All heavy atoms as TSV, in Angstrom:
chain	resi	resn	atom	element	x	y	z
A	1	GLY	N	N	106.274	104.498	113.973
A	1	GLY	CA	C	105.714	104.697	115.305
A	1	GLY	C	C	104.635	105.722	115.354
A	1	GLY	O	O	104.204	106.099	116.429
A	2	LEU	N	N	104.199	106.239	114.222
A	2	LEU	CA	C	103.136	107.269	114.172
A	2	LEU	C	C	101.889	106.695	113.611
A	2	LEU	O	O	101.905	105.812	112.767
A	2	LEU	CB	C	103.592	108.431	113.289
A	2	LEU	CG	C	104.863	109.158	113.704
A	2	LEU	CD1	C	105.321	110.123	112.614
A	2	LEU	CD2	C	104.589	109.906	114.994
A	3	GLU	N	N	100.758	107.210	114.056
A	3	GLU	CA	C	99.498	106.811	113.491
A	3	GLU	C	C	99.132	107.770	112.366
A	3	GLU	O	O	99.071	108.956	112.560
A	3	GLU	CB	C	98.432	106.837	114.579
A	3	GLU	CG	C	97.103	106.278	114.070
A	3	GLU	CD	C	96.092	106.178	115.190
A	3	GLU	OE1	O	96.486	105.927	116.332
A	3	GLU	OE2	O	94.905	106.369	114.905
A	4	GLY	N	N	98.907	107.208	111.171
A	4	GLY	CA	C	98.471	108.043	110.061
A	4	GLY	C	C	99.612	108.762	109.318
A	4	GLY	O	O	99.333	109.771	108.693
A	5	GLY	N	N	100.810	108.277	109.361
A	5	GLY	CA	C	101.878	108.909	108.595
A	5	GLY	C	C	103.229	108.326	108.922
A	5	GLY	O	O	103.377	107.484	109.773
A	6	VAL	N	N	104.214	108.857	108.211
A	6	VAL	CA	C	105.608	108.493	108.462
A	6	VAL	C	C	106.374	109.791	108.707
A	6	VAL	O	O	106.119	110.796	108.078
A	6	VAL	CB	C	106.249	107.703	107.312
A	6	VAL	CG1	C	105.591	106.326	107.130
A	6	VAL	CG2	C	106.259	108.412	106.031
A	7	GLN	N	N	107.303	109.741	109.644
A	7	GLN	CA	C	108.135	110.900	109.940
A	7	GLN	C	C	109.377	110.879	109.101
A	7	GLN	O	O	110.059	109.814	109.001
A	7	GLN	CB	C	108.457	110.978	111.399
A	7	GLN	CG	C	109.191	112.245	111.739
A	7	GLN	CD	C	109.272	112.467	113.254
A	7	GLN	OE1	O	109.187	111.546	114.030
A	7	GLN	NE2	N	109.452	113.712	113.645
A	8	VAL	N	N	109.721	111.989	108.506
A	8	VAL	CA	C	110.918	112.127	107.707
A	8	VAL	C	C	112.119	112.238	108.601
A	8	VAL	O	O	112.184	113.141	109.417
A	8	VAL	CB	C	110.815	113.348	106.742
A	8	VAL	CG1	C	112.076	113.511	105.924
A	8	VAL	CG2	C	109.578	113.217	105.867
A	9	VAL	N	N	113.067	111.310	108.448
A	9	VAL	CA	C	114.267	111.312	109.291
A	9	VAL	C	C	115.389	112.076	108.600
A	9	VAL	O	O	116.150	112.795	109.263
A	9	VAL	CB	C	114.672	109.856	109.614
A	9	VAL	CG1	C	115.981	109.834	110.400
A	9	VAL	CG2	C	113.567	109.131	110.327
A	10	LYS	N	N	115.464	111.943	107.273
A	10	LYS	CA	C	116.575	112.566	106.540
A	10	LYS	C	C	116.054	112.894	105.120
A	10	LYS	O	O	115.337	112.125	104.517
A	10	LYS	CB	C	117.785	111.636	106.473
A	10	LYS	CG	C	118.998	112.172	105.775
A	10	LYS	CD	C	120.102	111.173	105.791
A	10	LYS	CE	C	121.339	111.732	105.130
A	10	LYS	NZ	N	122.431	110.767	105.075
A	11	VAL	N	N	116.476	114.045	104.605
A	11	VAL	CA	C	116.103	114.422	103.241
A	11	VAL	C	C	117.365	114.643	102.470
A	11	VAL	O	O	118.234	115.429	102.843
A	11	VAL	CB	C	115.277	115.731	103.230
A	11	VAL	CG1	C	114.888	116.111	101.813
A	11	VAL	CG2	C	114.020	115.605	104.098
A	12	GLN	N	N	117.504	113.895	101.373
A	12	GLN	CA	C	118.640	114.085	100.482
A	12	GLN	C	C	118.251	114.970	99.353
A	12	GLN	O	O	117.067	115.143	99.049
A	12	GLN	CB	C	119.118	112.729	99.968
A	12	GLN	CG	C	119.610	111.809	101.079
A	12	GLN	CD	C	120.041	110.438	100.562
A	12	GLN	OE1	O	119.730	110.069	99.459
A	12	GLN	NE2	N	120.730	109.708	101.381
A	13	ALA	N	N	119.242	115.544	98.652
A	13	ALA	CA	C	118.976	116.347	97.476
A	13	ALA	C	C	118.189	115.509	96.468
A	13	ALA	O	O	118.544	114.350	96.199
A	13	ALA	CB	C	120.262	116.836	96.862
A	14	GLY	N	N	117.170	116.063	95.923
A	14	GLY	CA	C	116.330	115.353	94.919
A	14	GLY	C	C	114.910	115.825	95.006
A	14	GLY	O	O	114.600	116.933	95.504
A	15	PRO	N	N	113.993	115.001	94.510
A	15	PRO	CA	C	112.556	115.403	94.413
A	15	PRO	C	C	111.955	115.841	95.753
A	15	PRO	O	O	111.219	116.824	95.836
A	15	PRO	CB	C	111.885	114.174	93.899
A	15	PRO	CG	C	112.925	113.444	93.111
A	15	PRO	CD	C	114.184	113.700	93.885
A	16	ALA	N	N	112.255	115.125	96.830
A	16	ALA	CA	C	111.684	115.456	98.144
A	16	ALA	C	C	112.160	116.830	98.626
A	16	ALA	O	O	111.378	117.658	99.053
A	16	ALA	CB	C	112.002	114.380	99.150
A	17	SER	N	N	113.439	117.073	98.512
A	17	SER	CA	C	113.964	118.352	98.963
A	17	SER	C	C	113.484	119.488	98.082
A	17	SER	O	O	113.207	120.587	98.523
A	17	SER	CB	C	115.503	118.345	99.085
A	17	SER	OG	O	116.121	118.170	97.805
A	18	ASN	N	N	113.395	119.191	96.763
A	18	ASN	CA	C	112.880	120.207	95.839
A	18	ASN	C	C	111.444	120.581	96.114
A	18	ASN	O	O	111.002	121.689	95.889
A	18	ASN	CB	C	112.984	119.713	94.372
A	18	ASN	CG	C	114.432	119.615	93.912
A	18	ASN	OD1	O	115.323	120.160	94.499
A	18	ASN	ND2	N	114.610	118.849	92.827
A	19	ALA	N	N	110.669	119.612	96.669
A	19	ALA	CA	C	109.249	119.853	97.000
A	19	ALA	C	C	109.133	120.625	98.304
A	19	ALA	O	O	108.045	121.139	98.629
A	19	ALA	CB	C	108.521	118.537	97.121
A	20	GLY	N	N	110.188	120.717	99.056
A	20	GLY	CA	C	110.164	121.432	100.374
A	20	GLY	C	C	109.947	120.519	101.571
A	20	GLY	O	O	109.706	121.002	102.664
A	21	ILE	N	N	110.041	119.223	101.339
A	21	ILE	CA	C	109.911	118.282	102.468
A	21	ILE	C	C	111.181	118.430	103.324
A	21	ILE	O	O	112.296	118.478	102.820
A	21	ILE	CB	C	109.750	116.848	101.960
A	21	ILE	CG1	C	108.390	116.758	101.219
A	21	ILE	CG2	C	109.801	115.842	103.083
A	21	ILE	CD1	C	108.180	115.468	100.458
A	22	ARG	N	N	110.955	118.473	104.646
A	22	ARG	CA	C	112.076	118.711	105.567
A	22	ARG	C	C	112.158	117.599	106.633
A	22	ARG	O	O	111.132	116.941	106.903
A	22	ARG	CB	C	111.844	120.023	106.355
A	22	ARG	CG	C	111.794	121.252	105.484
A	22	ARG	CD	C	111.582	122.447	106.378
A	22	ARG	NE	N	111.215	123.649	105.602
A	22	ARG	CZ	C	110.703	124.720	106.120
A	22	ARG	NH1	N	110.447	124.762	107.441
A	22	ARG	NH2	N	110.409	125.757	105.358
A	23	GLN	N	N	113.316	117.466	107.196
A	23	GLN	CA	C	113.511	116.532	108.300
A	23	GLN	C	C	112.503	116.916	109.410
A	23	GLN	O	O	112.336	118.073	109.762
A	23	GLN	CB	C	114.935	116.629	108.799
A	23	GLN	CG	C	115.242	115.663	109.949
A	23	GLN	CD	C	116.672	115.735	110.394
A	23	GLN	OE1	O	117.555	116.245	109.665
A	23	GLN	NE2	N	116.987	115.267	111.589
A	24	GLY	N	N	111.835	115.908	109.969
A	24	GLY	CA	C	110.869	116.144	111.021
A	24	GLY	C	C	109.455	116.225	110.529
A	24	GLY	O	O	108.505	116.129	111.326
A	25	ASP	N	N	109.254	116.481	109.223
A	25	ASP	CA	C	107.898	116.482	108.675
A	25	ASP	C	C	107.245	115.112	108.835
A	25	ASP	O	O	107.946	114.100	108.832
A	25	ASP	CB	C	107.909	116.815	107.185
A	25	ASP	CG	C	108.152	118.292	106.891
A	25	ASP	OD1	O	108.169	119.110	107.825
A	25	ASP	OD2	O	108.340	118.622	105.700
A	26	ILE	N	N	105.955	115.112	108.932
A	26	ILE	CA	C	105.212	113.854	108.912
A	26	ILE	C	C	104.434	113.867	107.607
A	26	ILE	O	O	103.659	114.755	107.300
A	26	ILE	CB	C	104.229	113.765	110.105
A	26	ILE	CG1	C	105.040	113.758	111.403
A	26	ILE	CG2	C	103.367	112.517	109.974
A	26	ILE	CD1	C	104.191	113.933	112.658
A	27	ILE	N	N	104.695	112.846	106.814
A	27	ILE	CA	C	103.949	112.650	105.560
A	27	ILE	C	C	102.725	111.859	105.878
A	27	ILE	O	O	102.799	110.712	106.291
A	27	ILE	CB	C	104.797	111.958	104.466
A	27	ILE	CG1	C	106.060	112.840	104.190
A	27	ILE	CG2	C	103.994	111.713	103.225
A	27	ILE	CD1	C	107.036	112.193	103.224
A	28	ALA	N	N	101.530	112.511	105.727
A	28	ALA	CA	C	100.260	111.868	106.078
A	28	ALA	C	C	99.596	111.231	104.881
A	28	ALA	O	O	98.930	110.214	105.021
A	28	ALA	CB	C	99.341	112.901	106.701
A	29	LYS	N	N	99.764	111.811	103.701
A	29	LYS	CA	C	99.226	111.235	102.471
A	29	LYS	C	C	100.193	111.611	101.319
A	29	LYS	O	O	100.837	112.650	101.339
A	29	LYS	CB	C	97.869	111.858	102.110
A	29	LYS	CG	C	96.717	111.370	102.911
A	29	LYS	CD	C	95.410	111.911	102.335
A	29	LYS	CE	C	94.247	111.336	103.064
A	29	LYS	NZ	N	92.959	111.720	102.396
A	30	ILE	N	N	100.241	110.693	100.335
A	30	ILE	CA	C	101.032	110.988	99.175
A	30	ILE	C	C	100.217	110.519	97.972
A	30	ILE	O	O	99.659	109.400	97.967
A	30	ILE	CB	C	102.421	110.337	99.234
A	30	ILE	CG1	C	103.282	110.781	98.101
A	30	ILE	CG2	C	102.345	108.831	99.333
A	30	ILE	CD1	C	104.765	110.571	98.259
A	31	ASN	N	N	100.097	111.403	96.973
A	31	ASN	CA	C	99.287	111.130	95.777
A	31	ASN	C	C	97.869	110.784	96.157
A	31	ASN	O	O	97.236	109.896	95.620
A	31	ASN	CB	C	99.951	110.022	94.905
A	31	ASN	CG	C	99.524	110.148	93.484
A	31	ASN	OD1	O	99.103	111.184	93.033
A	31	ASN	ND2	N	99.671	109.044	92.744
A	32	ASN	N	N	97.356	111.487	97.189
A	32	ASN	CA	C	96.000	111.340	97.720
A	32	ASN	C	C	95.718	109.933	98.305
A	32	ASN	O	O	94.586	109.528	98.395
A	32	ASN	CB	C	94.937	111.701	96.660
A	32	ASN	CG	C	95.047	113.138	96.245
A	32	ASN	OD1	O	95.152	114.021	97.055
A	32	ASN	ND2	N	95.031	113.371	94.932
A	33	GLU	N	N	96.759	109.226	98.660
A	33	GLU	CA	C	96.640	107.917	99.246
A	33	GLU	C	C	97.107	107.893	100.675
A	33	GLU	O	O	98.175	108.423	100.983
A	33	GLU	CB	C	97.414	106.863	98.443
A	33	GLU	CG	C	96.930	106.664	97.014
A	33	GLU	CD	C	97.665	105.535	96.349
A	33	GLU	OE1	O	97.600	104.382	96.848
A	33	GLU	OE2	O	98.281	105.763	95.298
A	34	SER	N	N	96.328	107.296	101.566
A	34	SER	CA	C	96.734	107.076	102.944
A	34	SER	C	C	97.424	105.746	103.012
A	34	SER	O	O	97.363	104.920	102.086
A	34	SER	CB	C	95.467	107.036	103.839
A	34	SER	OG	O	94.805	108.232	103.761
A	35	PHE	N	N	98.139	105.507	104.099
A	35	PHE	CA	C	98.883	104.274	104.287
A	35	PHE	C	C	98.903	103.939	105.744
A	35	PHE	O	O	98.772	104.787	106.600
A	35	PHE	CB	C	100.290	104.372	103.686
A	35	PHE	CG	C	100.979	105.655	104.008
A	35	PHE	CD1	C	101.692	105.831	105.143
A	35	PHE	CD2	C	100.833	106.765	103.140
A	35	PHE	CE1	C	102.315	107.029	105.426
A	35	PHE	CE2	C	101.420	107.967	103.410
A	35	PHE	CZ	C	102.183	108.109	104.556
A	36	GLU	N	N	99.044	102.642	106.031
A	36	GLU	CA	C	99.030	102.142	107.422
A	36	GLU	C	C	100.403	101.821	107.965
A	36	GLU	O	O	100.591	101.705	109.159
A	36	GLU	CB	C	98.138	100.884	107.516
A	36	GLU	CG	C	96.689	101.174	107.150
A	36	GLU	CD	C	96.015	102.058	108.160
A	36	GLU	OE1	O	96.323	101.937	109.385
A	36	GLU	OE2	O	95.197	102.898	107.743
A	37	SER	N	N	101.371	101.622	107.053
A	37	SER	CA	C	102.705	101.198	107.514
A	37	SER	C	C	103.766	101.767	106.599
A	37	SER	O	O	103.469	102.305	105.494
A	37	SER	CB	C	102.772	99.680	107.487
A	37	SER	OG	O	102.759	99.191	106.151
A	38	LEU	N	N	104.989	101.686	107.027
A	38	LEU	CA	C	106.121	102.130	106.217
A	38	LEU	C	C	106.175	101.321	104.918
A	38	LEU	O	O	106.489	101.866	103.852
A	38	LEU	CB	C	107.456	102.012	106.990
A	38	LEU	CG	C	108.679	102.483	106.284
A	38	LEU	CD1	C	108.573	103.940	105.869
A	38	LEU	CD2	C	109.907	102.284	107.148
A	39	GLU	N	N	105.853	100.043	105.003
A	39	GLU	CA	C	105.859	99.208	103.816
A	39	GLU	C	C	104.802	99.665	102.767
A	39	GLU	O	O	105.106	99.720	101.616
A	39	GLU	CB	C	105.609	97.720	104.152
A	39	GLU	CG	C	106.747	97.080	104.932
A	39	GLU	CD	C	106.789	97.465	106.437
A	39	GLU	OE1	O	105.760	97.930	106.992
A	39	GLU	OE2	O	107.836	97.330	107.013
A	40	ASP	N	N	103.642	100.056	103.284
A	40	ASP	CA	C	102.587	100.574	102.402
A	40	ASP	C	C	103.058	101.877	101.736
A	40	ASP	O	O	102.875	102.097	100.556
A	40	ASP	CB	C	101.292	100.864	103.146
A	40	ASP	CG	C	100.566	99.598	103.623
A	40	ASP	OD1	O	100.882	98.513	103.110
A	40	ASP	OD2	O	99.702	99.727	104.515
A	41	PHE	N	N	103.699	102.718	102.551
A	41	PHE	CA	C	104.226	104.025	102.025
A	41	PHE	C	C	105.224	103.756	100.950
A	41	PHE	O	O	105.192	104.378	99.874
A	41	PHE	CB	C	104.836	104.796	103.181
A	41	PHE	CG	C	105.591	106.032	102.744
A	41	PHE	CD1	C	104.892	107.176	102.402
A	41	PHE	CD2	C	106.980	106.045	102.657
A	41	PHE	CE1	C	105.561	108.327	102.005
A	41	PHE	CE2	C	107.666	107.168	102.273
A	41	PHE	CZ	C	106.943	108.318	101.926
A	42	GLU	N	N	106.155	102.818	101.186
A	42	GLU	CA	C	107.163	102.509	100.174
A	42	GLU	C	C	106.581	101.933	98.886
A	42	GLU	O	O	107.049	102.274	97.787
A	42	GLU	CB	C	108.235	101.528	100.768
A	42	GLU	CG	C	109.064	102.178	101.818
A	42	GLU	CD	C	109.945	101.215	102.585
A	42	GLU	OE1	O	109.724	99.978	102.540
A	42	GLU	OE2	O	110.882	101.676	103.263
A	43	ASP	N	N	105.502	101.152	98.995
A	43	ASP	CA	C	104.819	100.626	97.828
A	43	ASP	C	C	104.246	101.754	97.009
A	43	ASP	O	O	104.304	101.760	95.759
A	43	ASP	CB	C	103.735	99.640	98.205
A	43	ASP	CG	C	104.290	98.298	98.734
A	43	ASP	OD1	O	105.500	98.006	98.445
A	43	ASP	OD2	O	103.550	97.559	99.363
A	44	ILE	N	N	103.618	102.739	97.689
A	44	ILE	CA	C	103.029	103.888	96.986
A	44	ILE	C	C	104.120	104.680	96.300
A	44	ILE	O	O	103.998	105.061	95.120
A	44	ILE	CB	C	102.224	104.762	97.965
A	44	ILE	CG1	C	101.008	104.023	98.493
A	44	ILE	CG2	C	101.850	106.081	97.304
A	44	ILE	CD1	C	100.304	104.704	99.656
A	45	VAL	N	N	105.194	104.935	97.002
A	45	VAL	CA	C	106.316	105.717	96.429
A	45	VAL	C	C	106.882	104.994	95.192
A	45	VAL	O	O	107.188	105.664	94.187
A	45	VAL	CB	C	107.374	105.986	97.506
A	45	VAL	CG1	C	108.645	106.540	96.870
A	45	VAL	CG2	C	106.868	106.925	98.554
A	46	ASP	N	N	107.047	103.693	95.252
A	46	ASP	CA	C	107.582	102.955	94.158
A	46	ASP	C	C	106.726	103.074	92.888
A	46	ASP	O	O	107.232	102.976	91.769
A	46	ASP	CB	C	107.742	101.459	94.482
A	46	ASP	CG	C	108.891	101.220	95.455
A	46	ASP	OD1	O	109.776	102.110	95.594
A	46	ASP	OD2	O	108.921	100.133	96.055
A	47	ASP	N	N	105.445	103.303	93.044
A	47	ASP	CA	C	104.511	103.374	91.915
A	47	ASP	C	C	104.149	104.804	91.490
A	47	ASP	O	O	103.292	105.001	90.651
A	47	ASP	CB	C	103.223	102.634	92.255
A	47	ASP	CG	C	103.452	101.125	92.382
A	47	ASP	OD1	O	104.394	100.618	91.751
A	47	ASP	OD2	O	102.660	100.449	93.097
A	48	LEU	N	N	104.835	105.817	92.056
A	48	LEU	CA	C	104.525	107.208	91.708
A	48	LEU	C	C	104.865	107.474	90.248
A	48	LEU	O	O	105.890	107.010	89.738
A	48	LEU	CB	C	105.292	108.166	92.612
A	48	LEU	CG	C	104.848	108.233	94.049
A	48	LEU	CD1	C	105.743	109.153	94.865
A	48	LEU	CD2	C	103.387	108.698	94.164
A	49	PRO	N	N	103.984	108.242	89.568
A	49	PRO	CA	C	104.280	108.556	88.154
A	49	PRO	C	C	105.390	109.578	88.042
A	49	PRO	O	O	105.611	110.425	88.915
A	49	PRO	CB	C	102.944	109.155	87.692
A	49	PRO	CG	C	102.325	109.695	88.941
A	49	PRO	CD	C	102.742	108.814	90.042
A	50	GLU	N	N	106.099	109.550	86.939
A	50	GLU	CA	C	107.170	110.499	86.653
A	50	GLU	C	C	106.580	111.676	85.893
A	50	GLU	O	O	105.613	111.553	85.156
A	50	GLU	CB	C	108.271	109.848	85.815
A	50	GLU	CG	C	108.980	108.754	86.579
A	50	GLU	CD	C	110.064	108.076	85.756
A	50	GLU	OE1	O	110.090	108.253	84.504
A	50	GLU	OE2	O	110.883	107.360	86.323
A	51	ASP	N	N	107.204	112.859	86.069
A	51	ASP	CA	C	106.844	114.095	85.367
A	51	ASP	C	C	105.391	114.518	85.572
A	51	ASP	O	O	104.771	115.039	84.646
A	51	ASP	CB	C	107.150	113.995	83.870
A	51	ASP	CG	C	108.633	114.208	83.617
A	51	ASP	OD1	O	109.317	114.862	84.458
A	51	ASP	OD2	O	109.134	113.735	82.601
A	52	LYS	N	N	104.844	114.223	86.742
A	52	LYS	CA	C	103.497	114.700	87.100
A	52	LYS	C	C	103.585	115.336	88.478
A	52	LYS	O	O	104.385	114.992	89.292
A	52	LYS	CB	C	102.503	113.548	87.120
A	52	LYS	CG	C	102.184	112.995	85.769
A	52	LYS	CD	C	100.965	112.126	85.849
A	52	LYS	CE	C	100.616	111.660	84.424
A	52	LYS	NZ	N	99.390	110.886	84.428
A	53	ALA	N	N	102.673	116.293	88.706
A	53	ALA	CA	C	102.583	116.937	90.008
A	53	ALA	C	C	101.915	115.953	90.967
A	53	ALA	O	O	100.779	115.517	90.732
A	53	ALA	CB	C	101.831	118.224	89.937
A	54	ILE	N	N	102.571	115.620	92.062
A	54	ILE	CA	C	102.063	114.653	93.042
A	54	ILE	C	C	101.811	115.410	94.343
A	54	ILE	O	O	102.752	115.945	94.951
A	54	ILE	CB	C	103.073	113.507	93.234
A	54	ILE	CG1	C	103.337	112.807	91.931
A	54	ILE	CG2	C	102.600	112.557	94.322
A	54	ILE	CD1	C	104.598	111.957	91.927
A	55	PRO	N	N	100.578	115.434	94.812
A	55	PRO	CA	C	100.299	116.108	96.093
A	55	PRO	C	C	100.786	115.300	97.264
A	55	PRO	O	O	100.634	114.079	97.301
A	55	PRO	CB	C	98.776	116.239	96.109
A	55	PRO	CG	C	98.296	115.122	95.220
A	55	PRO	CD	C	99.352	114.899	94.221
A	56	VAL	N	N	101.412	115.991	98.214
A	56	VAL	CA	C	101.933	115.353	99.416
A	56	VAL	C	C	101.375	116.173	100.612
A	56	VAL	O	O	101.652	117.372	100.710
A	56	VAL	CB	C	103.469	115.357	99.465
A	56	VAL	CG1	C	103.983	114.684	100.737
A	56	VAL	CG2	C	104.024	114.638	98.235
A	57	LEU	N	N	100.615	115.503	101.472
A	57	LEU	CA	C	100.114	116.177	102.666
A	57	LEU	C	C	101.124	115.948	103.777
A	57	LEU	O	O	101.392	114.814	104.198
A	57	LEU	CB	C	98.776	115.600	103.078
A	57	LEU	CG	C	98.156	116.171	104.377
A	57	LEU	CD1	C	97.909	117.678	104.262
A	57	LEU	CD2	C	96.868	115.436	104.718
A	58	VAL	N	N	101.709	117.054	104.263
A	58	VAL	CA	C	102.667	116.982	105.378
A	58	VAL	C	C	102.128	117.722	106.588
A	58	VAL	O	O	101.369	118.659	106.458
A	58	VAL	CB	C	104.066	117.545	104.996
A	58	VAL	CG1	C	104.723	116.778	103.855
A	58	VAL	CG2	C	104.017	119.004	104.675
A	59	ILE	N	N	102.514	117.230	107.745
A	59	ILE	CA	C	102.217	117.862	109.021
A	59	ILE	C	C	103.554	118.409	109.501
A	59	ILE	O	O	104.513	117.645	109.727
A	59	ILE	CB	C	101.623	116.884	110.034
A	59	ILE	CG1	C	100.471	116.074	109.437
A	59	ILE	CG2	C	101.191	117.643	111.300
A	59	ILE	CD1	C	99.281	116.837	108.997
A	60	ARG	N	N	103.620	119.700	109.683
A	60	ARG	CA	C	104.867	120.367	110.137
A	60	ARG	C	C	104.480	121.285	111.320
A	60	ARG	O	O	103.678	122.174	111.167
A	60	ARG	CB	C	105.475	121.182	109.022
A	60	ARG	CG	C	106.784	121.859	109.399
A	60	ARG	CD	C	107.380	122.629	108.257
A	60	ARG	NE	N	107.742	121.716	107.169
A	60	ARG	CZ	C	107.843	122.090	105.892
A	60	ARG	NH1	N	107.574	123.332	105.537
A	60	ARG	NH2	N	108.200	121.225	104.965
A	61	GLY	N	N	105.024	120.998	112.472
A	61	GLY	CA	C	104.695	121.808	113.635
A	61	GLY	C	C	103.217	121.723	114.010
A	61	GLY	O	O	102.668	122.676	114.522
A	62	GLY	N	N	102.608	120.582	113.728
A	62	GLY	CA	C	101.226	120.408	114.046
A	62	GLY	C	C	100.254	120.949	112.998
A	62	GLY	O	O	99.045	120.837	113.137
A	63	ASN	N	N	100.784	121.584	111.960
A	63	ASN	CA	C	99.939	122.193	110.937
A	63	ASN	C	C	100.038	121.435	109.615
A	63	ASN	O	O	101.139	121.210	109.114
A	63	ASN	CB	C	100.380	123.650	110.688
A	63	ASN	CG	C	100.232	124.499	111.927
A	63	ASN	OD1	O	99.189	124.470	112.560
A	63	ASN	ND2	N	101.290	125.202	112.267
A	64	PRO	N	N	98.889	121.068	109.074
A	64	PRO	CA	C	98.888	120.382	107.767
A	64	PRO	C	C	99.074	121.325	106.606
A	64	PRO	O	O	98.634	122.473	106.641
A	64	PRO	CB	C	97.523	119.733	107.704
A	64	PRO	CG	C	96.641	120.602	108.520
A	64	PRO	CD	C	97.535	121.187	109.623
A	65	SER	N	N	99.797	120.862	105.601
A	65	SER	CA	C	99.914	121.662	104.369
A	65	SER	C	C	100.250	120.700	103.231
A	65	SER	O	O	100.780	119.632	103.429
A	65	SER	CB	C	100.963	122.745	104.465
A	65	SER	OG	O	102.241	122.196	104.652
A	66	PHE	N	N	99.860	121.125	102.011
A	66	PHE	CA	C	100.144	120.338	100.838
A	66	PHE	C	C	101.411	120.859	100.126
A	66	PHE	O	O	101.569	122.072	100.005
A	66	PHE	CB	C	98.986	120.374	99.819
A	66	PHE	CG	C	97.911	119.360	100.163
A	66	PHE	CD1	C	96.775	119.780	100.845
A	66	PHE	CD2	C	98.006	118.033	99.787
A	66	PHE	CE1	C	95.768	118.877	101.166
A	66	PHE	CE2	C	97.044	117.130	100.083
A	66	PHE	CZ	C	95.899	117.560	100.773
A	67	LEU	N	N	102.248	119.938	99.739
A	67	LEU	CA	C	103.423	120.295	98.936
A	67	LEU	C	C	103.276	119.516	97.593
A	67	LEU	O	O	102.517	118.581	97.507
A	67	LEU	CB	C	104.706	119.827	99.620
A	67	LEU	CG	C	104.980	120.434	101.000
A	67	LEU	CD1	C	106.228	119.822	101.592
A	67	LEU	CD2	C	105.123	121.934	100.895
A	68	VAL	N	N	103.968	119.989	96.592
A	68	VAL	CA	C	103.898	119.317	95.290
A	68	VAL	C	C	105.247	118.659	95.003
A	68	VAL	O	O	106.286	119.336	94.958
A	68	VAL	CB	C	103.550	120.300	94.193
A	68	VAL	CG1	C	103.524	119.628	92.811
A	68	VAL	CG2	C	102.202	120.960	94.475
A	69	LEU	N	N	105.210	117.349	94.779
A	69	LEU	CA	C	106.398	116.561	94.467
A	69	LEU	C	C	106.383	116.225	93.011
A	69	LEU	O	O	105.334	115.930	92.432
A	69	LEU	CB	C	106.328	115.263	95.298
A	69	LEU	CG	C	107.429	114.244	95.098
A	69	LEU	CD1	C	108.732	114.729	95.690
A	69	LEU	CD2	C	107.007	112.926	95.749
A	70	LYS	N	N	107.529	116.340	92.339
A	70	LYS	CA	C	107.645	115.948	90.941
A	70	LYS	C	C	108.879	115.104	90.773
A	70	LYS	O	O	109.980	115.505	91.132
A	70	LYS	CB	C	107.691	117.183	90.040
A	70	LYS	CG	C	107.618	116.838	88.588
A	70	LYS	CD	C	107.485	118.043	87.720
A	70	LYS	CE	C	107.330	117.636	86.266
A	70	LYS	NZ	N	107.222	118.798	85.392
A	71	ILE	N	N	108.676	113.915	90.248
A	71	ILE	CA	C	109.769	112.996	90.020
A	71	ILE	C	C	110.156	113.075	88.554
A	71	ILE	O	O	109.365	112.855	87.670
A	71	ILE	CB	C	109.380	111.532	90.377
A	71	ILE	CG1	C	108.996	111.493	91.876
A	71	ILE	CG2	C	110.502	110.594	90.069
A	71	ILE	CD1	C	108.418	110.190	92.302
A	72	GLU	N	N	111.391	113.495	88.344
A	72	GLU	CA	C	111.896	113.639	86.933
A	72	GLU	C	C	112.115	112.249	86.334
A	72	GLU	O	O	112.410	111.271	87.029
A	72	GLU	CB	C	113.236	114.388	86.954
A	72	GLU	CG	C	113.192	115.751	87.616
A	72	GLU	CD	C	112.423	116.785	86.818
A	72	GLU	OE1	O	112.376	116.687	85.592
A	72	GLU	OE2	O	111.799	117.650	87.463
A	73	GLU	N	N	112.028	112.188	85.001
A	73	GLU	CA	C	112.283	110.918	84.288
A	73	GLU	C	C	113.732	110.570	84.354
A	73	GLU	O	O	114.589	111.363	84.422
A	73	GLU	CB	C	111.865	111.063	82.840
A	73	GLU	CG	C	110.384	110.962	82.638
A	73	GLU	CD	C	110.029	110.849	81.172
A	73	GLU	OE1	O	110.671	110.095	80.425
A	73	GLU	OE2	O	109.071	111.478	80.785
């Protein structure tokens, strides 16, 4: 229901929580890619490389910031 991102509803222990992503954050870009829908977002996430630093642009409290996500092998 958001334009230009997806809102995080729940964060489980793992790469997202290790990167500092929190419930309520809006993910606007991941791996420097924008997306139009949740399906597009899921496709990008499915193709993320392992053991590399992945930039994630989040909007928290109206303020944008970059976090670094790393998916372990």
